[in-house]
N, C-alpha and C positions, 0 to 999 in steps of 0.2 A: 575643606571640610571630609574626612576622611567617615564616609557611614555604611554599615554595612550592608550591603543588597546580595540577593539569594539569588543566581542563576545568572544568564546573559542576557534573558529578553528583561521586557519592560513588560509591571503585571496591575492590575486595576482592582480596587476595593470598593466597597463603601466608604465615603469621605475621604477618598483619593479625589486631588482636582482633576477634573478632565471626564472625570464620575459621577458625577451628581453632587460630588461633596462640598461641604462650605466652610469647615474649619481645623480640619484635620489633615494629618499624612499620615498614610499608614505603609511601613519600613518592614517586607517582608524578609527573614531569614531561616531559608527550609533546606532541606538535604533531599536527598536523591540515593535510589538505592541502585545495584547497580544491571548489570545487564543491558544490551545494546535490540535495537529492533533485527540488527542481522545475525545475531549468535541466542538471545537466551530471551528471556520474557522480558518486561518492562512492568516497573512499578513506584510508584510516588506516593509519595509518605507527606503529608501536612505537615507542616512545622510552625516554628513562635511568631507568633505576631503578638509587632511591637507598635505602640499609638505617639503620636508626638501631639499634643497640643500646641495650640496656637493662641494668640489674644485673648490671654487670659491676663495679661496688665492693662486692654484697652476698655472703653467706658461700657459701662452695662446699656444693654439696647432701651429703647425708649417702652412704655409701659403699651404700649398698642403690641409692639414686635414681640413682649417678652408673653401674653397672652394669646398671641397666634402660635407660640410655639408650646405652650402649654399645652394648647388646643391638638396641637400634631402629634406632641406626643403621647397625648391618651388615645388619640386613634392607633398611632402605631402598634400600642400595647394590647389592644384591642384586636388588631390583627393578629398579631403573633401568640395572642391565646388560642385565638379562632386555628388559626394553623397547628398549634400543640398536639389541641384537642385531638382534630382533625389525625394526624399524627399519630398520633396515642391508640385512636380505635384502629388505624388499619394494621400496626405494631400486632395490636392483641387479634386481630382476624387472621394474621398471619401465624402469629406462634402459637393459637388452636387446630388449624390447618397443618401446621407442621407436628402440632401432636407434642409438643413443648408446655408445660405450668405455665399459667400466666399469673403471678403475685396481684398482688393490691400496691404493690409501692412500683419496683423500675421492673422493664422488660427485659433485660438481662444483666445475667449474672456476673459478680466482678471479681474476675481473679487478678490477684494481685501478682506485678510483675517482680519477674527473679530477680534474688538480690544483685546490689552491681555496689561497688565502690562509690562514693558521693563524689561529685563531683565539686570543686572549689565553685563558691558562688560568690558572687562583690557583696559586698556591704554596701554598698548605693549602688542607684541607678546607672547605664553607661551616661554618659557626658559631655556630649560634643557639642560643636560650634555652627550656628546657623550662619546662612552668609550675611545676614547680617550685623552678625559677632554676638548676636545672645546666645547663652547656652541653651542646649539643646539635652534634654531628660526624656531618654528611652523606658519608660515602665512596661510591664508584661500586660499584654494582654487580657481579655478577661476571660478569652478563651482556655487560653494558656493556664490562667488562674484553677479552671475547672479541671485540667487535665493536671496539674499538680495536686491538688490533693482537694477540693470540694466536689459533690457529687457530680456524675455525671449528667449531660444534658436531662433530660425529661424524655424526648423522643427521637434517640437515636435512630441511623436507620444504616444499615449494612450492605452493598452491592456487591456481588460476587459475578466474574465476567471469567466465558470460558470462547470457547473457538468460535462460538454461531456469533460472540458480538467482534472479534478480530476481523482486525482492518490492517494486515499489516506492511501495507505500504507500498507505491511504486518501488522494483527492484527486491524487495525483501522477499525471504524465502518463508512459506506458510508453515512449517515447524517450526513449534514454540516451544520456548524453555531448554534448557539444558538435554545431552543425549541421554541416554538409558531412565528418564524420568517418565512415569504413569501419564498416558493422555491427559487424563481427569487435571492433573495437576499441570498443566502447560499455560500459563496465563498468559496473555498476550496484551496488546492493545488494541481500544476498541476507536472507531473513526468517530469525531465530532464536528458539531456542526459548522466548524470554522474550515472544517476540507481537509483537515490535518489529523498526523494519528494521537488521539490523547491516552497517554496511560492511565492505569489506575489510579485513581484517584479521591481526593475527598473533595471540597466544596470547588463547582466548576464556572463559578459567576466569575462574574469583571471579566474575565476572558484573557487572552494570552495573544504569544508576538505569531499565533497563527490556529492553536485548537480552542473549542470552547465557544467561548464568547467573542474571541477574534483578538481588537487589536488593545494600546495601551490605555485606550479608554472607555474600554468595554464594546467597541462595535465588532461588527462581525468580521468574518477574514479569512481568509487561509496560510498556511506553513506550514512551520515546522510546529510540533507536539508540545501540548504546553495545557493547562490544564485550568487556567485562570488564577493559581497563585499559587508563587516558586518560581523558578528558573524554570526559563525555557529550554525546553525539551527534545532531544532529534539523536539521529543513529553518529553526529557528528559533536551534538553537545554534551553527549552523558560523557564522551572524553575517555579518559582513564578507566573511569567507574565499567568500561563494559568488559574489563579485561581482570578482573578482580570474578572470586568464587559463583557461581549461578546460585540462582536458589528458586523453593522448587513451589511457592504460594506467593502469592498477591496482598496487599496490604488490603483491608475492607476500604471502600471510598465511608468517608467519615462526615456526617452536614451537621453542625451542632446549632443549634437556636440561641442569639445573642444572648444574652443573662445579664441583669443591672452588674456594671463592674466592681469587686471590691474594693474595700475602700484602701488598702495596702498590698496589694497580688504578692507574691513571692514569685522571684525571678525562675529562669527556667529556661535550660538549654533545651536548643532544637531535638538530640536528639533521645533527651529524656521525653518528649512531651510525642516523639514518633514511637517510641518503646512502650511509654503509657497508654497510649490511645492503642495499640495491639493488643496490650493486655487488659484492657479494658474490655473490649469489646471480643473478645477473643471468646469462638464455643468452651465446652469443653469437651475436655481429652477424650475422643474417640466418638463426638456425639455429630450425627447428620443433620446437615444442613438443610432445608428443601424452600425454594424459591416459590410464594403464590405464581398463580399464574400467569396475572399482569407482569412479574418482572421479565428480568432482559434474558437472563439466564438459570440454570439450575446447577449446581456444583456441591459436591461432596470434599470436606475437608477437616480437619485436622488442629487443635492447638499447637501440637509437635514441630508443625512444619512455618506456622507462624514465628517459633523462637527464631529459625535457621534465618529468614528472610529478620528477625530486627537484629541478628549480628551483623549482615550484609546491610542495615540501615545505619547502622553505624559505622561501620566503614567509610561508607561513601560520603556518610555525612561528614565527614572531619575532610573531606574532599573539597565537597563540594557546598557547605552550609555558610561559608562568611565569607563571600567577595567584598574586599574591601577596598570600595570606586575611590577616588581620588576624587572630590568635585571641589573647585577654586570660584569664589564668588570673581564676577567678571562685573566691572565699570562699564559703565554708558560710557559707547564711544562716541567719541567726540567729532564734530565735522570732518577735523581733519583725518581722521580713523577712518572714519568711513569715506572718505574720499581716496585714502591709502587703498582700503578695501574693493573699492573700483577699480583702479590700477592693476592690483592682484588678478582680479578677476578678469581683467582685460589680457592681462598674460597669458591667463589661462587660456582664453579664447585662440591667441594666435599659437599656442602649442597645437588645440586642437582642430584647426584650419589645417596646417601642416602635414601633421603626422597623417601617416598610412595604417587603416584600417581596413585590417583584410574582408572578404566578404561575409566569410561565417566564423561566428565569433564562435568563440570556446564552448558557451552556454546552448549550442545546438549541435553541439555536439556528441549531446552526452548518451546519444546511444552507443560510442562506440564502448568496445571492451577494453578494459586496464590491461594493460601489456605488461610486466616486470621487464622487460628490456626490447630495444629496438626490431630485435631478431622473428620479436611472436609475431610482430606486424608485417614487416618481411625479412622472409627467411636469408631468402639471396639478392640483395639490393643491386650488386654489381652485373644480374643476368639484363641481358637486350629485351627489352619490352616493346615492339614496332609501335611508333606512333606515328601517322599520317603528316603530312607536310600539312600548312593550315596557308589560307591563301591573303594572310595579310602581308604588306610592305609599309615598309622600314624605309628609314633616313635622318640624319641627323640633324638637326636646325636651329642654332645658337647655342650649340653645346650640349642638346636636350636630345634624346630619341623622340623623333613622331612615329604614329603607327598608324595607316589607315586599314581598314577592310577588308581592302584590295586595289588592284591595281585601278580601277577607275573610281572608288572613292576621292573626295577632294578634304572634307575635313578631320581631323585625327579623332580616333576614337578616345584617345584619355588624355587630360589635361593635367599637368601641374597645376599645384594651387595656386601658385601667383611666377611670376616672372624672377629674375636673380635682382631687379631694382627692387622688386617687393619685398622678396628677403633679406635684404640689406635695411629698406628704411624701418620693417617689422625690427630688425635686430636694433638696430638704434632707438628703436622706441620702448624696449625693454631694459636696454643701458642706461638709456636716461631715468626712467622709472627706479631702479636702481640705486643710483648716485645719487636722489634725493634726501633729504634728510627725514623727512617724518619719515617714509619707508624704511629705512634703514633702522629707525627707534622703535617702530611698530616690529616690525621681525623679530628683531631682537630679543625685545618683551615676549613677543608668541614663544619662538626656540628657545630662551631659557626658564619662559615657563613649561614648557613642554620637558626640557630635563626633569625639572624640581618634580614634575609629576610622575616620570621616571622611577625617578630615587625616592621616592612615598610608596609609590607600588612596591617597589620592593622589598621594603622596611614591611611593608602590609600583610603581602603575599606571598613573597619567596618560599615561605618553609609549606605551604598550600602548594605551591606549584612544584616544589621537591618530592612533596608525597604522592601527587600523580604522577609522577614520573619512574617511582619509587613501582607503581602498581602497573604498568603498562610492560607487557610481557615482551621480549626478547628486544625490548627495542631500552640503546642505549646511545653515547655520542658514536661509538665506533661501528656499531649497525644502523645510522642512518642514511640516507643518500648524502652526500656531499661534491660539487660541482665545481671543478673549475674552471671559471669562468674567464679566466684571463692568462693565459696560457700560450706562448709562442711556439711552433714547433723547433725551430732550430736549437731551442734551449730546453726541452723538454726531460733530459735526462741528467740526473747528477754528475758532477764529475766523477767520482769514481766510478760511475757506471759507465762512461763512455772510455775512460784510463783501461778499464779491463778490455770494452771491447776493443780498440787501439793495438793493446798487447796482444790479442787473440788473433787479429787478421793479422796482424805482422810476422806469428808465429806459424799461422797455418796457410797464411798465402802471401807469400814475399814475393814471389812473381808473377803475381798480377799485375799489368800493366793498368797504371790508375790517372796519368795525366799526361799533356802533351806540354811542355816548357823547352825552351828556348832552342826552339826547331828539332828537336827528340821525346820520342813516348819514353819517359819513365816507370819503373814495374815500383812498386810499391815500399821493396828494400833498397833500391836506388833512392827515392826521395831520403829517407833517413838518413842514408849515408852522405848524402848532398848538405844534409843538417847536423852530420856529425854527430848523431843520436842512434841509440841502441835499444831495443824493447826491455835492456836491463837497465837503464840509465832512468826511461818514464818513471816519473811519481805526479801525487797531484799538484803539488808546488810546481813543479817545470811544466807543468801543462799552463800552468798561469793563466787559468780564467774562473777566478772567483773575484769577485769586485771587495774593496777595500778604499780607505780613507780618500787614495789618491782619485777615482772618481768620482768623489761627489762632486757637484755642481758640474763635472765633464761627461758631459753624454757622447762625446769625443772617444773621449780613452772607455767609458764604458763599452760603446762598439766594436771599440779591439781589443775587447776579451772573447769576444766571439772565436777568436783566432788561438787554436791549440800551439804554445808553444812559440806565440805572436807568430805563426806564420801563415799566410793566407792560404799557399797550396795547402797545405793538411787541411785549414776550412773546407776550400773546396772538395777535396777526396771524402772527405767524412760527412760535413753536414750543409754537401748542398745535394739537390736531385738532379740539375742540368748540368751534367759533368762526362766526362769520358766514357765511364763506367753505369750512365745512366742512373743514376743513383742509387746503386744497390745497399752500398754498406749504410745510407743514410735510410734504407727502406729497412733493410735486417733490423739497427739503432729502434726505429721509430715500432714493429712489431716484437722485439723487446720491450720497449716502453707498454705496448697495447700489452702484453702477459702480465706485466707486474699490477696496471690497475686490474684487470680479470681478477688475478690473483687475492685483489684485497677484497673483490664484489660491490664495495659498497661507494668506492670512490672513479668518478666520472672526470674527463676532460674533454672542452672543447679547444684541440691546436686551429692556432692560427699560424696559415701559411701566407706566404707572400707574393701577389704579381704585381711585375712593376710596370707595368703600359708601357716599356719600350719597344715591343712590338706583340701582333696578335698571337703568334702563335705560342705566344706563352701559357696560355690556357690549355692548347691540346698536348704539348712537353708536360704539365702539370699532371693532367687527367690520365693522361697515358702511363704516368708513373706511378700512380694511384692503383688506379684499375688493374695493369699487369701487375702489382706487387700484391697485388688483393691484401690493403692497408685498410681493413676493415675491422672495427670492432664495439660489441653491443655497449663499452663503456667511453665510445669517442664522436664525436661531431666536428664536422670542420667549421673555418671561418677562412675566408679572405681580407688577408690587410693589404694595403695598399700605401706602401711610401708613399712621402710627399717631395718628391725627389725630380719635378719638372727640372730646375732648376741647372741639376746634374746634366738629364739627359738633352740639353738643350746645347750646355757647355761640349757633351763630347757629338755633337748636330746628331744624334739619332734623330730627336725631330723637331719641329722647327715651329710650331704654335701650340698654346695650351691642348685644344680642343684632337689634334691627332695623339696623344696620349689619352686624350676621353674616348676616344673610335678606338684604340689597339682595346682596352679595355672593356669596353661592353659591345662592339658589334660584333665578337662571337659569340657573346650569349644569347643575345638576338637572335643570331643564325641557327643555335640550339634549341631556342626554342620554339621556331618557328618549324626549320628544319631540322628534326635531331636525328635525322641519317645523317647530313652534312659534318655533323661530330658528335656521330654514336657514344663515344668513350667521353666525354666533355656530358653530353646527354645526363651518362649514368651517373656521374661523379656531382654532379650539379645537386643531385637525388639528397645526397649527404651534408650538404654546405647549408646552414643553415643564419649565415649572416655577412656582411662585409662592417671592415675596419679600417682605420685611416688613422697611419701610426708616423712618426718620427720625433725630433726634437721641437717640444711648444715652447723649451725658452729661447728660442732664436726670433730678434726683435722683427716684426713685421708692420707693413701700415695695413690700415683697418680697412677694408674695400666701402665702396659708397656706390649707392645709382647710378654715378657717372662713370662705372669701372669697364673696361671696354670688355666686350664679349670674350669666347675662348679663339676663336677664331683669327682675334686681333691681339690676343695677347703673346708676342713674339718674343717681350723683352725677356735678358736673362736673370732678371731677378723672379726669385719664387714668388707664386699666388700664396697669398693669403688664408690662414686656417679657414674661415668663412666658406673665402669663396671655392676652397676643394670642397669642402661639405655641403655648399649647395647644390653644384653641378652631377656631385656623386651621389647625390641623394634623388634629383630629378630625377636621373638615367635609371636610378634603381626603381621609384616611383613606376615609373612606367612597364617597366622591366615587369614590375610584380604585376603590375594589371594584365599585362600580354598572359603572364604565367596560369593566372588565375584564369582568364577564359580557356587555357587549357588545360585546364585541371590538373595543373601542377605546380610542386610548393615554391613557397615565397620566402623572401629575405627579409632579414630586418637588420638597419642600421646600427652599428655599436661601435661608435669611433673610440679613440684616444681622447681623452679630454680634461682640463683641469689640471696633469698630474704638474705643470709649468706656463710659465707665460701669462696672459693678460686672461682675464674674465670672456672676455669677447668668445673663446673657444667654448667657454660653458652655456654663453646664452646659444650657442648652435644648435651645442648637445640638448639642452631643453625644447629648442623649438623642432628638433630634426628626430630628437636620437629614443630608441625602446630603453636602452641604458648604456653609461657609460664604462670604460675603464679609467681607476684613479679617483678623478674629483677631489683631489685634498685642498685645490684653490678653493672651494664652496666654503672654506671656512673666512674667507677675506671677504665676501659678501653675504651677508644676511638673509639681503630680500632671494638672491637667487637659492641661497639652500633652502630659503620658505617656501619658494617655487618649486623645487625638488622636494622636498616635501608632500606639497599639497599635489603634486603630480605622481609622486611617488615612483618616480626615475631612479632605475636600478643602478647603482654604485657599485663595481665590482671592483674592491680596494685593495690593495696589495701593499700591505708598512712595511713587510723587511724590503721590498725592491723600492720604497721612497727613502726609506735609511739607507740605501748604498747610495742615493743620486740625488734627492731633491731635501727630505724633512728627516731630522732627528725622530726614531719611533718614540720617544716620550712627546713629540711635539702633533704626533697625528691624531686629525682629527677623527679618527675610524669610532673610539669610545663615546663621544662627543653625538656623534650623527646617527650612532646605534639608541642612544638613549632617549633622542632627539624623536625617534621612528621615523628617521629615512630608510629607505631600502638600501639595505648593506648586504655585500654578502664580501668575504674573502679569498681571496686569490693567490696565486705564485706568480707568476708575471715571466719569471726568468729562473726555473729551478740550478738552469746550470751556473750562472754568477751567484747564486744571492743560496741558496740553498746546501744543507750538508748531508740530509738523512735520504734514505730509499722513499719515504712518504714525504716529499715538501709540501704538500698540501694538509696533511697532521702538522707538520713542523710550523705552517701557519697560524694553526688553532692553539698549537701546546703556546709557541709564544705570544700570543697574544691574551692565550687564558692564563698566563703567569702573569706579564708587565699589568695588565687590565682590570683583573681579577671577575673574570668573566666567569659565571657559573656553567651550571648544566645546560640548564632553560637558554640559557644563550647562546650558548654555544648553539645548539640545536635553532634557535631561529634562527640564525643567520647561517647556517646549512640550509634549512627550509627556503631562504630567500635566493641560495645560491640557484637552487631547483628550480624555481619561480623564471629564475634571470636565464635562464639555459636555454638551446634551442630543441631542445631533446622532445620528440614526439610527445603530442596530448596524450593518447594511451597511457606511454609512461610516466605521464606528469601524475595521473589519475592513480596511479597505483603506488607512486611513491610520495603523495602528499597526501591527496582526498578525492572521494570521488568530484567535488565539485573545485578544488582547487581555486578556481579564478573569483571564489564568494570570497570579499574579504571579513575579518573574523572568524568566529568557530565554527561556522559554516563550510569554509574552504581549509578548516584543517583536522586532521583526523593522529591524535594523537599515538596509536599503534602504528602511525606508518612514521611520522615524523617528531615523536617522542618530543611534542612542542605541547604543554597543558595549554589546554581552552581558557585558562582565566589569563592567561597573557595575550591570546587572540585577542579575547573581548575587551583589553585593557587598551590594545593598539587601535581597535575599533571605534571604543570611547572617544578616544584621544581626539582620531583623526575626522572621528562626525561632529564634535565640539569646534575643531580649527574649522572644518568647511564649512558648519552650520553662520561661524561669526564671520566670514569673511565675507557669506552672501547676502547674510542680514546687512553689512555693513554696503555692503556695495548694493544694494537695492535701496536703502535709504541715502544712499549717496544721488542715485539715478531720480527718486521720487522727489528729493529736494531740490536737484537741479530743473526736472520736469516742472515742478510747484514756479519755479522763478521765471522759467520762461512762458509758464502763460499770464504772470503776474505783465511780465513787461509786454508781452499781445493785448493785454484789455488795459494796459496806462497808455 
């Protein structure tokens, strides 16, 4: 059922379940006016109420209950009459004190609203479906009917707010209203009893998600601004409305006495209600209003100011009046479904057990200021800052580093959550659950329902999302932050860039000695002469580095595309950093790539560069190359990728067992952390590294590891270890390393492997249990259970559809659009622009093709770009500046449309659907465990 709903927070009113009501549901549809807590004053206008009557077809109550109801109604009428009389006396005293005439009829002079084009009204009430299938008739609320044409309530009251009532909230400036507006016209926010900042509003009863009365059922509480009726408001929830022209007067808070409902009330839109309310209670032009002594404030205003406010109300109400939420009736869970929910919850607990959690969460770093770029945080990241040596002692035991406080300590400081046999046992449990028929059916049904909910949301709200984007200043797809979360450094340039660079070097530096081959040193000109090539002969086709149909399902042929003109010597000269010229050509190519990114300003990249584990000195060579060449940019961070090539090094006699490879990779990292002076350049370089990757051809067959698999020191076989074997030991060492670096006040690393591009779904299970996000993940389409688990855990998927199209999966079969619609956290990346893309901006090319083939809207593209920023390892202050001040929070509170161009409507939809799914799984799992506990107790009693 698609029910009109206002705002992002829940609202409560008399008759609403949970707020003391017994037979009615009240649905609110309200509009908000422009302004934000950070820029201009904000005001909130009361909107339309609709009442749904239930139980009309039920049997009449017994006579005793009827008599009791009549008695209660009589008492309520007497109480309302008494309140009305007291209010009338109070208003008359106020009017006399202010010098205004008091008439015998109404207390306020009525002014007709300005003429406007009539809105088309439906001839019949809106009809929707209830969860039980019965039709639902939405009728206007009695208060709406009064605003429409009936006389105004007998005793309206107007409140005016000035700076004395303003509590701008944490981090908000004291100035209220737009620049140039006189001080007396700057309306703002007042502090509500719940602790949030409440905008000027009407009835504050019932409460909202944080202001006024508090929670959804009217309980007290703190949080975001809310007035108790309509959408929950805050600096993030206002969204695009903050970008609209500011206004200079607030809307009076109007409290209505509830009259008896008319027989056939006419329909009325929220905008009409707001404008009529403002006109009904506006003072005469030029009149001065003085509040009584006991009033909160005193303020002078004029009616022409309210006219400007009405225009802003109408414009904002178009954007925020109707959030059509898709609500689906849920069938009761069967015992089988409850058992499935219990299994899913158990899988989530396994992930929570293994995953590394930073000691300082983002919400504990609110005090850190925003930064537009990493250089604002650290202008000189490669500058040496001495750090004393610590007393820690470390050694590798069973393939995992152990760290002790000092030489005399006997117990390690930090333990990995479990041993390798424990990990393999948990992994097999997840695989067993994923293979069960009931689990597949349940997860498939939930995923299909999520996809259909998204389709309905787009049908109902796409226009509103587009309108919200239109009014967001300076923001569109081209100038929101986009991060290439999966790009390999050796293929980061496009073909034309590399060709142009090779020709330039051949023309300017032909006599540069670049390689040692066959017992002699060769210059660049001599190398090309040996290949019978000249600069004139070179073209993109001759380079032959673009993937084609011959590389499909042939990862070996794809790797050969890294060789320019099919020659490994040209790859060594131009695309390697460990060569005779110490990687000077590659460093210059990298700087040109940085320049292109910086020119675009809004494009960023996480370059993945290899450390093979053949020898410990690899780290120092890489770090000295990066630092000596000054390879840093505000638009780039680094990831380390570890190729799974143990069997190659074992065949070459470079290493003897798997543990030697692990020692070559991790020992220098522990040395640089404990004693930075032992590896000064590595210590500096690691400050720019954000994570570790694991790469190779996933389509190779492998044996699944078990709890009986040998430890790394005993793995001397010439066969390569399985993917999950690599994953555990790399992650376990990273886990201990992160704990050590946290204790030293240094940055930590995330585990972000390639997983699910091909091969078995074992790889995806390893990624689910250990990874913060993964690259590719297209094989999730083969496992509904794992796909649903990735959704529940919101594990990032850095997908590269164009790369997959060249290697493993046709573009039209790529699951990216399905994953995106279902709510998985997906982002777009390029993988290998040198082999895949044709333009100077490969990331934009990736977005462009996806938008055209899958008909993605601007909102879709900006949401994917926002996901990419969240997946990335850029610093916390940068994400605050690029996404939102509270970017880690779900829903609208973690989004700022003026930074991301993602409407809050979309974020509210994502949050609603995610909360629905988590509640379903939790309720089912609790019911299953309760049933098991009851059965166990019965057995004990028997």
